[in-house]
N, C-alpha and C positions, 0 to 999 in steps of 0.2 A: 454386528453391522458397526460399522465404527463412521461417526459424522464426518462427510469431508469438509466442514468448515473448521474443525479442530484439529485435523492430522499435521496441520504444516505451519511455520511461520516464516520470515523470510527474511534475509539479511541483506542489505545495502550491498550493491557490487563494488570492489575497491575502484573499479577507473569512473565511479557516479561521483559526482557534487551538488548538491541542491543548495538554494540560497531562499529561504522562505521570507514572505514579505505579507504586508494586511492583504493584497490580494490573491493570494496563493502561494505556488511555489514555480521557481526554474530549476530545472535539472539539465546538467551537462554531463555526457558522457566525453569523458575525455577520449579514450581510445577513437572514437569514432568522430568527435568533435559535433557531434549531433546536440542540439538542445530541445529541450522538451517543457511545456508549461503546463500547470494545471490550477485549478481553481482551490479556492479553501479546503473545500473537502478534500482532494487531493493531497493537500497539504496534512491535513488532520491524519490521511492514510500514511503518508510517507512518514509523520513523526512515529505514526505506532510502529513502522517496519526500525525505525531506527532505535526504539525502545524495548525490540524484540518481542512482541505481543504475539499473540495468535490472531489469526484472521477473526477468529469470534470475538476475540475482545475489542480489536477494531470496529469491527461489524456492531458491536454493543456500542461502543460511544458515538458514531454516527445515529445511530435509533435513537439515543438519547437528548443529542444535539438538536437534530432534525425532527423528532417525533415522528419517524415512519414505520412500518412495519420492520419486525427484525428479519424475516426472512427476505424483504426487499432488500434492507442494507447489508447481509450477508452476499446476496447475489453483484451488487453494485460496488461492493470491495473487493470480490473474488473477480468481477470483470478487471474493474483497476488494475487490480495486483497482474493480474496475466497479462496485461498490457504492458506493465513494468517488465516484466520478467520477458516478455517476447522481444523487449528493445536492449536488453541486459543491462537495465538497470536496478534489478532485486536477483537474488537466485530463492527458491524454494528448499528447505530445508525440512525434512519428517522428523516429527517430534518422534521421540521414543518412551 
């Protein structure tokens, strides 16, 4: 059985453009003209995507920074990434 948190990485959609600032991140989906915002944790997750980190590595970073349980960090990162994917800001890639 594989761990669902390690089977995937995400890549940024070519139609997404982001600006990270001290309070978080603003993401523009150029194709739709929609703008999305997130806090500093969302910005950390976005940076992980840009760096092509696996979901579990991003969750470990969040876990270490905020001292929350690893499973909680994985759940929150997975939920945030699912929302980014739902809005076509990132794409999931299966690791082989």
